[in-house]
C-alpha positions as CSV (number, residue, x, y, z in Angstrom):
1,M,0.0,0.0,0.0
2,R,1.1,3.5,-0.7
3,H,0.4,6.2,1.8
4,F,1.3,9.9,1.8
5,K,4.9,10.1,2.9
6,I,6.0,12.4,5.8
7,L,9.3,14.0,5.3
8,L,11.3,13.2,8.4
9,A,14.5,15.2,7.8
10,M,15.2,18.4,6.1
11,S,18.5,19.9,5.1
12,I,18.5,23.3,6.9
13,F,21.1,26.0,6.2
14,F,22.1,27.7,9.3
15,C,23.8,31.0,8.8
16,S,24.7,34.1,10.7
17,I,25.4,37.9,10.5
18,L,25.0,41.6,10.5
19,L,22.8,44.7,10.3
20,I,22.7,48.3,9.4
21,S,22.1,51.9,10.0
22,S,20.8,53.4,13.2
23,C,17.8,55.7,13.1
24,N,19.8,58.7,14.2
25,K,22.4,58.4,11.5
26,E,19.7,57.8,8.9
27,D,17.7,60.9,9.9
28,S,20.8,63.1,9.8
29,N,21.8,62.1,6.3
30,T,18.5,61.3,4.6
31,S,17.9,64.8,3.2
32,N,21.3,65.0,1.5
33,V,21.1,61.5,0.1
34,K,17.6,62.0,-1.3
35,T,18.8,65.1,-3.0
36,E,21.8,63.3,-4.5
37,I,19.6,60.4,-5.8
38,R,17.0,62.7,-7.3
39,N,19.7,64.7,-9.2
40,I,21.2,61.5,-10.5
41,D,17.7,60.2,-11.5
42,F,17.1,63.2,-13.7
43,S,20.6,62.9,-15.3
44,I,20.0,59.3,-16.3
45,G,16.4,59.7,-17.4
46,R,15.1,56.9,-15.3
47,N,11.9,57.2,-13.2
48,I,13.3,55.7,-9.9
49,K,10.9,55.6,-7.0
50,K,11.6,58.4,-4.5
51,Y,13.6,57.0,-1.6
52,V,11.8,56.8,1.6
53,S,13.5,55.7,4.8
54,T,13.5,52.0,4.0
55,D,14.9,52.6,0.5
56,Y,17.5,55.0,1.9
57,R,18.8,52.2,4.1
58,H,18.9,49.8,1.1
59,A,20.7,52.4,-0.9
60,L,23.3,53.1,1.8
61,V,24.1,49.4,2.1
62,A,24.4,48.9,-1.6
63,K,26.7,51.9,-2.0
64,T,28.9,50.6,0.9
65,I,29.0,47.1,-0.6
66,S,29.9,48.5,-4.0
67,V,33.0,50.1,-2.5
68,W,33.9,47.3,-0.1
69,F,34.0,44.6,-2.7
70,K,36.6,46.5,-4.7
71,S,39.0,44.7,-2.4
72,S,40.4,41.7,-4.0
73,A,40.8,40.1,-0.6
74,V,37.1,40.3,0.1
75,R,36.2,39.0,-3.4
76,T,38.6,36.1,-2.9
77,A,37.1,35.3,0.5
78,F,33.6,35.5,-1.0
79,D,34.5,33.2,-3.9
80,A,35.9,30.6,-1.4
81,H,32.9,30.9,0.9
82,T,30.4,30.3,-1.9
83,R,32.3,27.4,-3.4
84,A,32.5,25.8,0.1
85,K,28.7,26.2,0.4
86,G,28.2,24.7,-3.0
87,N,26.0,27.6,-4.0
88,N,26.9,30.9,-5.7
89,V,24.0,32.6,-3.8
90,I,24.6,33.0,-0.1
91,L,23.1,35.0,2.7
92,L,25.0,38.2,3.5
93,S,24.3,37.5,7.2
94,D,26.2,34.3,6.9
95,F,29.2,35.8,5.0
96,L,29.6,38.7,7.4
97,Y,29.1,37.0,10.7
98,N,30.8,33.7,10.0
99,K,33.6,34.8,7.6
100,I,34.4,38.5,7.9
101,L,34.1,38.9,11.7
102,D,36.5,36.0,12.3
103,D,39.3,37.4,10.1
104,V,40.9,40.7,11.3
105,N,42.5,41.3,7.9
106,L,39.1,41.1,6.2
107,R,37.5,43.3,8.8
108,N,40.1,45.9,8.2
109,T,39.1,46.1,4.5
110,Y,35.6,47.4,5.4
111,P,35.3,51.0,4.2
112,T,34.7,53.8,6.7
113,S,33.7,56.3,4.0
114,I,32.0,56.4,0.5
115,G,33.8,59.2,-1.2
116,T,33.2,62.2,1.0
117,A,30.3,60.6,2.9
118,V,30.4,58.4,5.9
119,S,29.5,54.7,5.2
120,I,27.3,52.6,7.4
121,S,29.5,51.0,10.1
122,L,30.0,47.3,10.1
123,C,28.4,47.2,13.6
124,D,25.3,48.9,12.4
125,L,25.2,46.8,9.2
126,I,25.1,43.6,11.2
127,N,23.2,44.7,14.3
128,E,20.6,47.0,12.8
129,Y,20.1,46.5,9.1
130,L,20.5,42.7,8.8
131,K,18.4,42.3,12.0
132,D,15.6,43.7,9.9
133,Y,16.6,41.9,6.6
134,P,18.4,38.7,7.7
135,G,17.4,36.9,4.4
136,L,19.3,39.4,2.2
137,E,21.0,37.3,-0.5
138,I,24.3,38.2,-2.3
139,S,25.8,36.8,-5.4
140,F,28.0,37.5,-8.4
141,V,26.4,36.8,-11.7
142,K,27.5,37.1,-15.3
143,E,25.4,36.2,-18.4
144,S,28.3,34.3,-20.1
145,N,29.0,32.2,-17.0
146,N,26.8,29.5,-15.6
147,E,27.7,29.7,-11.9
148,Y,30.9,31.4,-10.8
149,P,32.4,34.4,-12.7
150,D,36.1,35.1,-12.2
151,I,35.6,37.7,-9.5
152,I,39.1,37.3,-8.0
153,N,40.9,38.8,-11.0
154,D,38.1,41.1,-12.1
155,G,37.0,44.0,-9.9
156,N,35.0,45.7,-12.6
157,F,31.4,45.0,-11.5
158,E,28.1,46.8,-10.8
159,T,26.2,46.4,-7.6
160,V,22.4,46.1,-8.2
161,S,19.7,46.2,-5.6
162,V,16.9,43.8,-6.7
163,Y,15.0,43.8,-3.5
164,S,13.0,47.0,-3.7
165,D,9.2,46.9,-3.9
166,V,9.2,48.3,-7.4
167,D,10.5,47.0,-10.7
168,T,13.3,49.5,-11.0
169,Y,16.6,48.4,-9.5
170,P,19.3,51.0,-8.6
171,V,22.8,50.3,-9.8
172,Y,25.9,51.4,-7.9
173,K,29.6,51.5,-8.8
174,D,32.4,52.7,-6.6
175,G,29.8,54.1,-4.2
176,N,27.9,56.1,-6.8
177,L,24.4,55.6,-8.2
178,I,25.1,55.4,-11.9
179,T,21.9,54.1,-13.5
180,S,19.1,51.6,-12.9
181,Y,17.8,48.4,-14.5
182,L,14.3,47.4,-15.0
183,A,12.8,43.9,-14.2
184,S,12.0,43.6,-17.9
185,D,15.5,44.6,-19.1
186,E,17.6,42.2,-21.3
187,P,20.6,40.5,-19.6
188,T,23.6,42.7,-19.4
189,S,27.1,41.5,-20.4
190,K,28.6,43.1,-17.3
191,T,29.5,41.4,-14.1
192,I,26.8,42.0,-11.5
193,L,27.0,41.9,-7.7
194,K,23.4,41.3,-6.9
195,L,21.5,42.0,-3.6
196,Q,18.2,40.2,-3.5
197,T,15.7,38.6,-1.1
198,S,13.5,35.4,-1.3
199,D,15.1,34.1,-4.5
200,I,16.8,31.1,-3.1
201,Y,16.2,31.2,0.7
202,D,13.3,31.6,3.1
203,V,14.3,32.9,6.5
204,I,11.5,32.3,9.1
205,N,11.5,34.3,12.3
206,T,8.3,32.9,13.9
207,N,7.5,29.6,15.5
208,N,3.7,29.9,14.8
209,L,3.2,29.5,11.1
210,A,-0.5,28.8,11.7
211,T,-1.0,32.5,12.2
212,S,2.0,34.1,10.7
213,T,3.6,33.2,7.3
214,S,7.3,33.7,6.6
215,N,6.6,35.3,3.3
216,P,3.3,36.2,1.6
217,K,4.6,34.6,-1.6
218,Y,4.3,31.2,0.1
219,A,1.1,31.7,2.1
220,D,-0.8,29.2,0.1
221,L,1.8,26.5,0.8
222,I,1.9,27.4,4.5
223,N,-1.8,26.6,4.6
224,C,-0.9,22.9,4.6
225,E,-1.0,21.8,8.2
226,V,1.6,19.0,7.7
227,L,4.1,21.5,6.3
228,R,3.5,23.9,9.1
229,N,4.1,21.2,11.7
230,I,7.3,20.1,10.0
231,I,8.7,23.6,10.0
232,N,7.5,24.4,13.5
233,N,9.3,21.4,14.7
234,M,12.6,22.4,13.1
235,P,15.2,24.0,15.5
236,F,16.0,27.7,15.4
237,V,19.5,28.9,14.6
238,A,21.1,29.4,18.0
239,S,21.6,33.0,19.2
240,S,25.2,34.1,19.5
241,T,27.3,37.2,19.8
242,K,30.9,38.3,19.1
243,S,32.6,41.1,20.9
244,I,35.1,42.9,18.7
245,N,36.6,46.4,19.0
246,G,33.9,47.7,21.3
247,C,30.9,46.3,19.3
248,I,28.9,43.3,20.4
249,Y,27.8,41.8,17.2
250,T,24.6,39.7,17.3
251,N,24.0,36.9,14.8
252,P,21.2,38.3,12.5
253,L,20.1,34.7,11.8
254,G,19.9,33.8,15.5
255,E,16.4,32.7,16.5
256,T,15.4,32.1,12.8
257,K,14.9,29.0,10.7
258,V,16.7,29.0,7.3
259,L,15.3,27.0,4.5
260,T,16.1,26.9,0.8
261,L,13.0,27.4,-1.3
262,D,13.7,24.0,-2.8
263,D,13.4,22.6,0.8
264,L,10.1,24.3,1.2
265,Y,8.8,23.0,-2.1
266,T,10.0,19.5,-1.4
267,I,8.2,19.4,2.0
268,F,5.0,20.7,0.3
269,N,5.2,18.3,-2.7
270,T,5.8,15.3,-0.5
271,N,3.1,15.9,2.1
272,C,0.5,18.4,0.7
273,G,-1.4,19.5,-2.4
274,F,-3.8,16.5,-2.7
275,P,-7.6,17.2,-2.9
276,D,-9.8,15.9,-0.1
277,G,-11.1,12.4,-0.7
278,F,-8.4,11.5,-3.3
279,S,-7.0,8.0,-3.0
280,N,-3.5,6.9,-4.0
281,I,-3.6,3.6,-2.1
282,S,-2.6,0.9,-4.6
283,D,-3.5,-2.7,-4.7
284,P,-0.5,-4.5,-6.1
285,S,-2.4,-7.8,-6.2
286,T,-4.5,-6.5,-9.1
287,E,-4.1,-8.6,-12.1
288,V,-2.5,-6.8,-15.1
289,R,-4.6,-7.1,-18.2
290,S,-3.3,-4.4,-20.5
291,T,-0.1,-4.0,-22.5
292,C,1.0,-0.4,-22.0
293,D,4.4,0.9,-20.9
294,R,3.2,1.9,-17.5
295,D,2.0,-1.7,-16.7
296,A,5.6,-2.8,-16.2
297,L,6.2,0.0,-13.7
298,R,3.6,-0.7,-11.0
299,N,4.0,1.1,-7.7
300,E,6.1,3.9,-9.3
301,D,5.1,7.6,-9.3
302,E,4.2,9.5,-12.4
303,T,7.1,12.0,-12.7
304,I,7.6,15.4,-14.5
305,R,11.1,15.7,-15.9
306,D,13.2,17.4,-18.6
307,V,11.4,20.8,-18.7
308,R,12.6,23.0,-21.6
309,G,11.9,26.5,-22.8
310,I,11.1,26.7,-26.5
311,N,10.8,30.4,-27.5
312,G,13.7,31.8,-25.5
313,K,12.8,34.6,-23.1
314,T,9.3,35.4,-24.5
315,I,7.3,33.2,-22.1
316,F,9.3,34.2,-19.0
317,R,8.9,38.0,-19.7
318,S,5.1,37.8,-20.3
319,C,2.5,38.6,-17.6
320,D,4.4,41.6,-16.3
321,T,7.7,39.7,-16.4
322,W,6.6,36.9,-14.0
323,C,10.1,35.5,-14.1
324,S,12.8,38.2,-14.5
325,Y,16.4,37.8,-15.7
326,W,17.2,39.0,-12.2
327,N,15.8,35.8,-10.7
328,K,18.1,32.9,-10.6
329,N,15.1,30.5,-10.8
330,C,11.6,30.6,-12.2
331,T,9.0,29.0,-9.9
332,F,6.3,26.8,-11.5
333,Q,3.0,25.5,-10.2
334,V,1.6,22.4,-11.9
335,D,-2.0,21.3,-11.1
336,I,-2.8,17.7,-12.1
337,F,-6.5,16.8,-12.6
338,I,-7.1,13.1,-12.2
339,P,-10.6,11.6,-13.0
340,T,-11.9,9.1,-10.4
341,K,-15.2,7.1,-10.3
342,A,-18.1,9.2,-9.2
343,A,-20.7,8.1,-6.7
344,T,-23.3,8.0,-9.5
345,A,-22.9,4.9,-11.6
346,G,-21.6,5.5,-15.1
347,E,-19.9,8.8,-14.3
348,Y,-16.5,10.1,-13.5
349,A,-15.6,12.9,-11.1
350,V,-12.6,15.2,-10.6
351,L,-12.2,16.0,-6.9
352,G,-9.8,18.8,-7.5
353,S,-6.1,19.2,-8.5
354,I,-2.9,17.7,-7.1
355,M,-0.7,20.8,-6.8
356,K,3.1,20.7,-7.2
357,V,5.5,23.6,-6.9
358,F,9.1,23.7,-8.0
359,S,11.8,26.1,-9.3
360,L,14.0,25.7,-12.4
361,N,17.0,27.7,-13.5
362,E,16.0,30.8,-15.5
363,K,19.1,30.9,-17.7
364,R,18.8,27.2,-18.7
365,L,15.1,27.6,-19.5
366,R,15.7,30.8,-21.5
367,N,18.4,29.2,-23.5
368,G,16.3,26.1,-24.3
369,W,18.3,23.7,-22.3
370,N,16.6,20.7,-20.6
371,T,16.5,20.9,-16.8
372,E,17.0,17.4,-15.3
373,R,15.0,17.8,-12.1
374,E,12.4,15.1,-11.5
375,I,9.1,16.1,-9.8
376,P,7.1,13.0,-8.5
377,V,3.3,13.4,-8.7
378,T,1.6,10.2,-7.5
379,E,1.0,6.6,-8.8
380,W,-1.3,6.2,-11.7
381,L,-3.8,3.7,-10.4
382,Y,-5.5,2.9,-13.7
383,L,-5.1,-0.9,-13.4
384,E,-6.7,-0.8,-9.9
385,G,-9.8,1.0,-11.4
386,K,-9.3,4.1,-9.2
387,H,-8.0,6.6,-11.8
388,G,-9.2,7.2,-15.4
389,D,-6.9,6.8,-18.4
390,E,-6.5,10.6,-18.9
391,W,-4.8,13.2,-16.7
392,Q,-4.7,16.9,-17.3
393,Y,-1.6,19.0,-16.5
394,T,-2.2,22.7,-16.0
395,W,1.0,24.9,-15.7
396,T,1.3,28.3,-14.0
397,G,4.2,30.6,-13.7
398,R,4.2,31.8,-10.1
399,H,5.0,35.6,-10.3
400,R,8.1,36.8,-8.5
401,K,5.9,39.2,-6.5
402,R,2.8,37.0,-6.5
403,G,-0.1,39.1,-5.1
404,T,-3.6,38.2,-3.8
405,T,-4.4,34.5,-4.3
406,S,-7.9,33.3,-5.2
407,E,-9.7,30.4,-6.8
408,T,-9.5,30.4,-10.6
409,T,-11.6,28.4,-13.0
410,I,-9.5,26.8,-15.7
411,S,-10.5,25.0,-18.9
412,L,-10.7,21.2,-18.5
413,G,-9.7,19.4,-21.7
414,L,-10.5,15.9,-20.4
415,S,-12.7,13.9,-22.7
416,S,-16.4,13.7,-22.2
417,K,-16.0,9.9,-21.7
418,I,-12.9,8.4,-20.0
419,G,-11.8,4.8,-19.7
420,F,-11.7,3.0,-16.3
421,K,-10.7,-0.5,-15.4
422,I,-13.8,-2.1,-13.8
423,D,-13.6,-5.7,-12.9
424,S,-10.6,-6.0,-15.2
425,V,-12.6,-4.7,-18.1
426,T,-12.2,-1.2,-19.6
427,E,-15.4,0.8,-19.5
428,E,-16.1,4.4,-20.5
429,L,-17.6,6.7,-17.9
430,G,-19.3,10.0,-18.7
431,R,-18.4,13.3,-17.1
432,S,-20.2,14.2,-13.8
433,A,-21.8,17.5,-13.5
434,S,-19.9,18.2,-10.3
435,V,-16.4,18.0,-11.9
436,S,-14.0,20.5,-10.1
437,N,-12.0,22.7,-12.4
438,K,-10.6,25.3,-10.0
439,I,-7.1,26.0,-8.9
440,T,-5.5,28.6,-6.6
441,R,-3.6,31.3,-8.4
442,A,-2.3,34.8,-7.5
443,N,-3.6,37.7,-9.5
444,E,-0.1,38.3,-10.9
445,D,0.6,34.6,-11.8
446,C,1.0,33.6,-15.5
447,P,-1.1,30.8,-17.1
448,L,1.2,28.7,-19.2
449,G,-1.2,26.2,-20.7
450,N,-2.6,22.6,-20.4
451,D,-1.9,19.2,-21.9
452,I,-3.5,15.8,-21.6
453,A,-1.6,12.7,-20.7
454,R,-3.0,9.2,-21.5
455,Y,-2.2,6.1,-19.7
456,C,-1.2,4.0,-22.7
457,S,1.0,6.7,-24.3
458,P,4.7,5.8,-24.4
459,L,6.7,6.8,-21.4
460,E,9.1,9.7,-21.7
461,E,6.3,11.2,-23.8
462,Q,7.0,14.8,-24.9
463,M,4.3,17.1,-23.7
464,H,3.7,20.5,-25.2
465,L,2.4,23.8,-23.7
466,G,3.4,26.0,-26.6
467,D,6.4,27.7,-25.2
468,I,7.4,25.0,-22.7
469,D,7.9,21.2,-23.3
470,F,8.2,18.6,-20.6
471,K,8.4,14.8,-20.4
472,L,6.5,12.3,-18.3
473,D,8.1,9.2,-16.9
474,E,7.6,6.8,-14.0
475,K,10.2,6.6,-11.3
């Protein structure tokens, strides 16, 4: 028998670090900085959002980082730290608290000024700013490089703040605001030092996810009680401090839980997303009486694999640029509609969709390369007479900003009559009037299309959504 599996262990990334500017310093400098930014905005002809207090803090940190990382010693340490982590995107909190603070030579590279202005102190960066934004991610990216640009020998880079609430991203070089990029802009050939939030990691600072979500973008996933319980039972990163040169640095990630978004999606996909009343309990004693590829793979999950973008960047830039070049990954939602026998004789029903969520590399998709990730769905219980011989796959691009979620009615392409095994004989059942064809989408999400899978189609069948292809297999 097959039961829903409970994920017993998760790989959690514990990190630590620093914060930024105090209110007093901010208030005393805000007027001058706003004036400077407004003047630069007019000179470059971009309509950058006027900087309020929060944006001022972001700007000050980005300006400081753009100066500090001119140091080859800092870039060398950053390169080594990311490679040791096995990920070119890391939390700034982790890098500062666990790497920089422990090395006096690296600490001494931190700038005390940006041109003629005073920079944010390392103490304020860690204890103030990163306390408020512990999940700030930092990475070097270059369009011509898959993962790790040569940052050790190349100090010519731009620092881009991708974590503002608007789609205009300020660009800093050597402490100066020089231009801005838009979410819809084409990839640049330049080396970019990117500051971003919630692209790879989810930093949770509450132990009561039943009433408080870690991020509104994932609120629909947190609605799953099993997922909430698993995360609530995970340990917090331990609080810690380091006393250095008169400042007591507090770990910004202390008393938080750090997950990768892939971890979050894996917990959800393993334990959640099934409609009420849906059965995936198999009966392996059922006699096999058909000759389809799937017959030889009993008790295996139907699996999505080898997703490929077809028309380059077009599909990812539609729907208000639901997946931007500035995102390392694009997040997909796939709703699978599986016909089951209805209570009324001679009819089939659809109880709702099985929802799966996963992310795939934006650059690989944009360049038409297959992504090799495998996303298990559930076992196709056609031979047991529980599932019909057609499934519908409905794909959605989850917008990088999401928005308000609601029930959305989608078009069902399932046949009016679908085959079921009943007492080892295939019979066709007609569609029930109560078939469910609703999914949950955010108002910014992007519909990507539907396709129908049939039980006796060959495995590794290529499915088509127009701008995206994918394969189905059993694993």
